C-alpha positions as a Markdown table, in Angstrom:
| # | Residue | x | y | z |
|---|---|---|---|---|
| 1 | Met | 48.9 | 358.4 | -4.9 |
| 2 | Ile | 48.4 | 361.5 | -2.0 |
| 3 | Ile | 51.0 | 362.9 | -0.5 |
| 4 | Met | 51.0 | 363.7 | 3.0 |
| 5 | Ile | 53.0 | 366.3 | 4.7 |
| 6 | Asn | 53.7 | 366.6 | 8.4 |
| 7 | Trp | 53.9 | 370.2 | 8.6 |
| 8 | Asn | 54.6 | 369.7 | 12.5 |
| 9 | Lys | 58.0 | 369.4 | 11.6 |
| 10 | Tyr | 58.5 | 372.5 | 10.3 |
| 11 | Asp | 57.1 | 374.3 | 12.4 |
| 12 | Ile | 60.0 | 376.3 | 14.3 |
| 13 | Phe | 58.1 | 377.3 | 17.0 |
| 14 | Lys | 57.4 | 373.8 | 18.2 |
| 15 | Ser | 60.0 | 373.7 | 21.1 |
| 16 | Phe | 58.9 | 377.1 | 22.6 |
| 17 | Asn | 56.3 | 377.3 | 25.2 |
| 18 | Leu | 53.2 | 379.6 | 25.3 |
| 19 | Arg | 55.2 | 382.5 | 26.9 |
| 20 | Gln | 58.5 | 382.2 | 24.9 |
| 21 | Lys | 56.1 | 382.3 | 22.1 |
| 22 | Thr | 54.3 | 385.2 | 23.2 |
| 23 | Ile | 57.9 | 387.6 | 24.1 |
| 24 | Leu | 59.0 | 386.7 | 20.9 |
| 25 | Ile | 56.1 | 387.9 | 19.1 |
| 26 | Ile | 56.0 | 391.1 | 21.2 |
| 27 | Val | 59.7 | 391.3 | 20.4 |
| 28 | Leu | 59.7 | 390.6 | 16.8 |
| 29 | Thr | 56.6 | 393.4 | 16.6 |
| 30 | Ala | 58.6 | 395.8 | 18.5 |
| 31 | Phe | 61.3 | 395.8 | 16.1 |
| 32 | Leu | 59.4 | 396.3 | 12.8 |
| 33 | Leu | 57.7 | 399.5 | 14.6 |
| 34 | Leu | 61.0 | 400.4 | 15.4 |
| 35 | Val | 62.6 | 399.7 | 12.1 |
| 36 | Ile | 59.6 | 401.8 | 10.5 |
| 37 | Ala | 60.1 | 404.5 | 12.8 |
| 38 | Leu | 63.8 | 404.7 | 12.1 |
| 39 | Ser | 63.4 | 404.9 | 8.7 |
| 40 | Ser | 60.7 | 407.5 | 8.5 |
| 41 | Tyr | 63.3 | 409.5 | 10.7 |
| 42 | Met | 65.9 | 408.9 | 8.4 |
| 43 | Ile | 63.7 | 410.3 | 5.4 |
| 44 | Lys | 64.8 | 413.8 | 4.9 |
| 45 | Ser | 62.7 | 416.2 | 3.0 |
| 46 | Asn | 65.6 | 416.3 | 0.1 |
| 47 | Asp | 64.6 | 412.7 | -0.4 |
| 48 | Ile | 60.7 | 413.4 | -1.7 |
| 49 | Thr | 61.6 | 416.3 | -4.3 |
| 50 | Thr | 59.3 | 416.6 | -7.3 |
| 51 | Asn | 60.7 | 415.5 | -10.7 |
| 52 | Phe | 57.7 | 415.9 | -13.7 |
| 53 | Leu | 60.2 | 413.2 | -15.6 |
| 54 | Val | 58.9 | 410.4 | -13.9 |
| 55 | Arg | 55.6 | 411.5 | -12.3 |
| 56 | Gln | 52.3 | 409.2 | -12.0 |
| 57 | Gln | 54.5 | 405.8 | -12.4 |
| 58 | Ala | 53.6 | 402.5 | -11.9 |
| 59 | Pro | 55.6 | 400.6 | -9.0 |
| 60 | Ser | 59.2 | 399.4 | -10.3 |
| 61 | Leu | 62.5 | 398.2 | -8.9 |
| 62 | Glu | 63.4 | 402.0 | -8.9 |
| 63 | His | 60.1 | 403.1 | -7.1 |
| 64 | Ile | 59.0 | 399.8 | -5.5 |
| 65 | Phe | 55.5 | 402.4 | -4.6 |
| 66 | Gly | 55.5 | 404.1 | -7.6 |
| 67 | Thr | 55.5 | 407.9 | -8.1 |
| 68 | Asp | 52.9 | 410.6 | -7.7 |
| 69 | Trp | 51.4 | 413.2 | -9.9 |
| 70 | Leu | 54.4 | 415.4 | -8.9 |
| 71 | Gly | 57.0 | 412.9 | -9.7 |
| 72 | Arg | 57.6 | 412.3 | -5.9 |
| 73 | Asp | 58.6 | 409.0 | -4.8 |
| 74 | Met | 55.8 | 406.7 | -3.0 |
| 75 | Phe | 57.8 | 404.7 | -0.7 |
| 76 | Asn | 59.6 | 407.8 | 1.0 |
| 77 | Arg | 56.1 | 409.5 | 1.7 |
| 78 | Thr | 54.6 | 407.0 | 2.7 |
| 79 | Met | 57.2 | 405.9 | 5.1 |
| 80 | Lys | 57.1 | 409.6 | 6.4 |
| 81 | Gly | 53.8 | 409.5 | 6.7 |
| 82 | Leu | 53.6 | 406.4 | 9.2 |
| 83 | Gly | 56.2 | 408.2 | 11.1 |
| 84 | Leu | 54.0 | 411.4 | 12.0 |
| 85 | Ser | 51.1 | 409.0 | 12.4 |
| 86 | Leu | 53.3 | 406.9 | 15.1 |
| 87 | Tyr | 54.4 | 410.5 | 16.8 |
| 88 | Ile | 50.9 | 411.5 | 17.0 |
| 89 | Gly | 49.3 | 407.9 | 17.8 |
| 90 | Thr | 52.0 | 407.8 | 20.9 |
| 91 | Ile | 51.9 | 411.3 | 22.3 |
| 92 | Ser | 47.7 | 411.1 | 22.0 |
| 93 | Ser | 47.5 | 407.7 | 23.6 |
| 94 | Ile | 50.5 | 408.8 | 26.4 |
| 95 | Leu | 47.7 | 412.1 | 27.4 |
| 96 | Ser | 44.6 | 409.5 | 26.6 |
| 97 | Ser | 45.7 | 407.3 | 29.3 |
| 98 | Ile | 46.9 | 410.4 | 31.8 |
| 99 | Ile | 43.5 | 411.4 | 31.8 |
| 100 | Ala | 41.5 | 408.2 | 31.9 |
| 101 | Ile | 44.3 | 407.4 | 35.1 |
| 102 | Phe | 43.3 | 410.7 | 36.9 |
| 103 | Ile | 39.6 | 410.2 | 36.0 |
| 104 | Ser | 39.5 | 406.9 | 37.3 |
| 105 | Phe | 41.6 | 407.8 | 40.6 |
| 106 | Ile | 39.1 | 410.6 | 41.4 |
| 107 | Ser | 36.1 | 408.4 | 41.3 |
| 108 | Ser | 37.8 | 406.2 | 44.1 |
| 109 | Ile | 37.8 | 409.5 | 46.5 |
| 110 | Asn | 34.0 | 408.7 | 47.6 |
| 111 | Lys | 30.5 | 407.9 | 46.0 |
| 112 | Tyr | 29.8 | 411.9 | 45.2 |
| 113 | Cys | 33.3 | 412.3 | 42.8 |
| 114 | Asp | 32.1 | 408.6 | 41.8 |
| 115 | Ile | 29.0 | 409.6 | 40.2 |
| 116 | Leu | 30.4 | 412.5 | 39.0 |
| 117 | Val | 32.9 | 410.9 | 37.2 |
| 118 | Ser | 30.4 | 408.3 | 35.6 |
| 119 | Trp | 28.3 | 411.4 | 34.6 |
| 120 | Ile | 31.2 | 412.5 | 32.7 |
| 121 | Ile | 32.3 | 409.7 | 31.1 |
| 122 | Asp | 28.6 | 409.4 | 29.9 |
| 123 | Leu | 28.6 | 412.5 | 29.0 |
| 124 | Phe | 31.6 | 412.0 | 26.8 |
| 125 | Ala | 30.4 | 409.0 | 25.2 |
| 126 | Ser | 27.3 | 410.5 | 23.9 |
| 127 | Ile | 28.9 | 412.7 | 21.7 |
| 128 | Pro | 29.6 | 411.3 | 18.6 |
| 129 | His | 33.3 | 410.2 | 18.3 |
| 130 | Leu | 34.7 | 411.6 | 15.1 |
| 131 | Leu | 31.8 | 415.1 | 15.5 |
| 132 | Leu | 34.0 | 416.1 | 18.9 |
| 133 | Leu | 37.3 | 415.1 | 17.3 |
| 134 | Ile | 36.8 | 417.6 | 14.7 |
| 135 | Met | 35.4 | 420.2 | 16.4 |
| 136 | Ile | 38.5 | 420.0 | 18.7 |
| 137 | Ser | 41.3 | 419.8 | 15.9 |
| 138 | Ile | 39.1 | 422.8 | 14.4 |
| 139 | Cys | 39.0 | 424.9 | 17.7 |
| 140 | Leu | 42.8 | 424.7 | 18.0 |
| 141 | Gly | 43.6 | 425.5 | 14.9 |
| 142 | Lys | 44.3 | 421.9 | 13.6 |
| 143 | Gly | 47.7 | 420.8 | 12.4 |
| 144 | Ala | 49.4 | 418.1 | 14.6 |
| 145 | Tyr | 49.1 | 419.9 | 18.0 |
| 146 | Gly | 44.8 | 419.9 | 17.2 |
| 147 | Val | 44.8 | 416.4 | 16.2 |
| 148 | Ile | 47.1 | 415.4 | 19.4 |
| 149 | Ile | 44.9 | 417.1 | 21.6 |
| 150 | Gly | 41.3 | 416.2 | 19.9 |
| 151 | Val | 42.5 | 412.4 | 19.7 |
| 152 | Ala | 43.5 | 412.4 | 23.5 |
| 153 | Val | 40.3 | 414.1 | 24.9 |
| 154 | Thr | 38.0 | 411.6 | 22.9 |
| 155 | His | 40.1 | 408.4 | 23.7 |
| 156 | Trp | 39.9 | 407.7 | 27.3 |
| 157 | Ile | 36.8 | 406.6 | 27.8 |
| 158 | Ser | 36.7 | 403.4 | 27.3 |
| 159 | Leu | 40.0 | 403.3 | 29.4 |
| 160 | Ala | 38.5 | 405.0 | 32.3 |
| 161 | Arg | 35.5 | 402.8 | 32.3 |
| 162 | Val | 37.6 | 399.4 | 32.8 |
| 163 | Leu | 40.0 | 401.2 | 35.8 |
| 164 | Arg | 36.9 | 402.8 | 37.1 |
| 165 | Val | 35.4 | 399.3 | 37.6 |
| 166 | Glu | 38.7 | 397.8 | 38.6 |
| 167 | Ile | 39.4 | 400.0 | 41.3 |
| 168 | Lys | 36.1 | 400.0 | 42.9 |
| 169 | Glu | 36.5 | 396.1 | 43.1 |
| 170 | Ile | 40.2 | 396.2 | 44.4 |
| 171 | Gln | 38.6 | 398.8 | 47.5 |
| 172 | Asn | 36.1 | 396.0 | 48.2 |
| 173 | Thr | 39.0 | 394.1 | 49.3 |
| 174 | Glu | 40.0 | 392.7 | 52.5 |
| 175 | Tyr | 43.4 | 394.0 | 52.9 |
| 176 | Val | 42.2 | 397.0 | 51.4 |
| 177 | Lys | 39.5 | 397.8 | 54.4 |
| 178 | Leu | 42.3 | 396.4 | 56.4 |
| 179 | Ser | 45.1 | 399.2 | 55.6 |
| 180 | Tyr | 42.1 | 401.5 | 56.3 |
| 181 | Lys | 41.8 | 400.7 | 59.6 |
| 182 | Tyr | 45.3 | 401.1 | 60.5 |
| 183 | Gly | 44.9 | 404.6 | 59.4 |
| 184 | Arg | 46.3 | 404.6 | 56.0 |
| 185 | Asn | 45.2 | 407.6 | 53.7 |
| 186 | Lys | 43.5 | 407.5 | 50.6 |
| 187 | Tyr | 46.6 | 408.1 | 48.9 |
| 188 | Phe | 48.6 | 405.8 | 50.6 |
| 189 | Ile | 46.2 | 403.0 | 49.6 |
| 190 | Ala | 46.0 | 404.4 | 46.0 |
| 191 | Arg | 49.7 | 404.6 | 45.5 |
| 192 | Tyr | 50.6 | 401.2 | 46.8 |
| 193 | His | 47.5 | 398.9 | 46.7 |
| 194 | Ile | 45.7 | 400.3 | 43.6 |
| 195 | Leu | 48.2 | 401.5 | 41.4 |
| 196 | Pro | 50.3 | 398.4 | 41.3 |
| 197 | Leu | 47.0 | 396.1 | 40.6 |
| 198 | Val | 45.8 | 398.4 | 37.7 |
| 199 | Phe | 49.4 | 398.8 | 36.6 |
| 200 | Ser | 48.9 | 396.2 | 33.5 |
| 201 | Gln | 45.5 | 397.5 | 32.4 |
| 202 | Ile | 47.3 | 400.8 | 31.7 |
| 203 | Ile | 49.7 | 399.4 | 29.6 |
| 204 | Val | 47.4 | 397.6 | 27.3 |
| 205 | Gly | 44.7 | 399.7 | 27.4 |
| 206 | Thr | 47.5 | 402.6 | 26.3 |
| 207 | Leu | 48.4 | 400.2 | 23.8 |
| 208 | Leu | 44.6 | 399.2 | 22.5 |
| 209 | Ile | 43.9 | 403.3 | 22.6 |
| 210 | Phe | 46.9 | 403.4 | 19.6 |
| 211 | Pro | 45.3 | 401.7 | 16.8 |
| 212 | His | 42.6 | 404.2 | 17.2 |
| 213 | Ala | 44.3 | 407.3 | 17.9 |
| 214 | Ile | 46.2 | 406.1 | 14.7 |
| 215 | Met | 42.9 | 405.7 | 12.2 |
| 216 | His | 41.3 | 408.8 | 13.8 |
| 217 | Glu | 44.1 | 410.7 | 12.9 |
| 218 | Ala | 44.0 | 409.4 | 9.4 |
| 219 | Ser | 40.1 | 410.3 | 9.1 |
| 220 | Ile | 39.9 | 413.4 | 10.1 |
| 221 | Thr | 43.0 | 414.4 | 7.7 |
| 222 | Phe | 41.3 | 413.2 | 4.9 |
| 223 | Leu | 38.6 | 414.9 | 5.5 |
| 224 | Gly | 40.8 | 417.8 | 5.6 |
| 225 | Phe | 40.1 | 418.9 | 9.3 |
| 226 | Gly | 43.1 | 417.2 | 10.9 |
| 227 | Leu | 46.6 | 417.5 | 9.2 |
| 228 | Ser | 48.1 | 420.3 | 7.0 |
| 229 | Ala | 48.1 | 419.7 | 3.4 |
| 230 | His | 51.8 | 420.2 | 2.9 |
| 231 | Glu | 53.2 | 417.9 | 5.8 |
| 232 | Pro | 53.4 | 413.7 | 4.5 |
| 233 | Ala | 50.1 | 412.5 | 6.1 |
| 234 | Ile | 48.6 | 409.1 | 5.0 |
| 235 | Gly | 45.4 | 410.9 | 5.1 |
| 236 | Ile | 47.1 | 413.9 | 3.5 |
| 237 | Ile | 48.5 | 411.3 | 0.8 |
| 238 | Leu | 44.9 | 409.0 | 0.5 |
| 239 | Ser | 42.6 | 412.5 | 0.3 |
| 240 | Glu | 45.2 | 413.8 | -2.5 |
| 241 | Ser | 45.2 | 410.0 | -4.8 |
| 242 | Met | 41.5 | 410.3 | -4.7 |
| 243 | Lys | 41.9 | 412.2 | -8.0 |
| 244 | Tyr | 43.9 | 410.4 | -9.4 |
| 245 | Leu | 42.3 | 407.0 | -9.1 |
| 246 | Val | 40.2 | 407.2 | -12.0 |
| 247 | Thr | 43.7 | 407.6 | -14.3 |
| 248 | Gly | 44.4 | 404.2 | -13.2 |
| 249 | Ala | 47.0 | 405.2 | -10.7 |
| 250 | Trp | 45.8 | 402.7 | -8.2 |
| 251 | Trp | 49.4 | 402.6 | -6.3 |
| 252 | Leu | 48.5 | 406.2 | -5.3 |
| 253 | Ala | 46.1 | 404.5 | -2.3 |
| 254 | Phe | 46.9 | 401.0 | -2.3 |
| 255 | Phe | 50.2 | 401.0 | -0.8 |
| 256 | Pro | 49.6 | 403.7 | 1.8 |
| 257 | Gly | 46.2 | 402.3 | 3.0 |
| 258 | Leu | 48.0 | 398.8 | 3.2 |
| 259 | Cys | 50.7 | 400.1 | 5.1 |
| 260 | Leu | 48.7 | 401.9 | 7.4 |
| 261 | Leu | 46.3 | 398.9 | 7.9 |
| 262 | Ile | 49.9 | 396.9 | 8.9 |
| 263 | Ile | 51.0 | 399.3 | 11.4 |
| 264 | Val | 47.4 | 399.0 | 13.4 |
| 265 | Leu | 47.6 | 395.6 | 13.2 |
| 266 | Leu | 50.4 | 395.5 | 14.7 |
| 267 | Phe | 49.9 | 397.8 | 17.7 |
| 268 | Asp | 46.7 | 395.6 | 17.9 |
| 269 | Leu | 48.9 | 392.3 | 18.1 |
| 270 | Ile | 51.6 | 393.4 | 20.2 |
| 271 | Gly | 48.6 | 394.5 | 22.8 |
| 272 | Glu | 46.3 | 391.5 | 22.8 |
| 273 | Glu | 50.2 | 389.8 | 23.3 |
| 274 | Ile | 51.2 | 391.9 | 26.4 |
| 275 | Ser | 47.9 | 391.4 | 28.0 |
| 276 | Lys | 48.2 | 387.8 | 27.5 |
| 277 | Leu | 51.6 | 388.2 | 29.1 |
| 278 | Leu | 50.7 | 390.2 | 32.1 |
| 279 | Asp | 47.0 | 388.3 | 32.9 |
| 280 | Pro | 47.5 | 384.7 | 33.6 |
| 281 | Thr | 43.9 | 384.1 | 33.4 |
| 282 | Lys | 44.0 | 384.8 | 29.5 |
| 283 | Ala | 47.4 | 382.7 | 29.1 |
| 284 | Asn | 45.5 | 379.5 | 27.2 |
| 285 | Thr | 43.3 | 381.7 | 25.3 |
């Protein structure tokens, strides 16, 4: 006898419409990210102390992520590292968006500025992404400051391209041309006509820069060109764990790497859902 289960009656979201589901996903995702950020803030340096009596222990009820070769709790180190990644990702993505907004609005002044901006975008796009990030980080002395500036300078290109195209389309609309005829200057057009229409693109673009910023920060730190070795960064944790994987200490890399991947996926999810919320044309996708 085959038992058929009607899963639809167990769907707790079936009473919600698409907009309500989207808002609920955004709220839950933002709440989870806030919990991670607050957990990292609440963990002090005294909570990450060495204890050679419990060095390199596998995950247990006492240490759910295990301990490292110095007896430090891996859960505390991972949460602290995620908080640092969130901080760097937030600052660098905001700075990157500011650069993209400035560049794209400069291109709207006249055709010569547009040609110059197009050349600058192509120039930065032609340089290997990771190589440019490493060079900037090294020139600025590495550390959090060097990584933030490096990520900000190298992640504005995609958003600038999108904004530049959007602005050119808006400038060709009838109401903008009519506003020019009534004597409105370029500043008025940019502030009251263009900026409100591209605001949703800026919000979504900033959120989608965030995962790339976090991953590249972890990448260059893993390679030794990012944050200092004494900071509890995910890249540092993963780099140090490579020496001990051959001894069977799989948890040293598994849990930090998994948590970093979850953070990236959460920001990617919240960016996509906000894009659906702000753009009605994506409501059925």
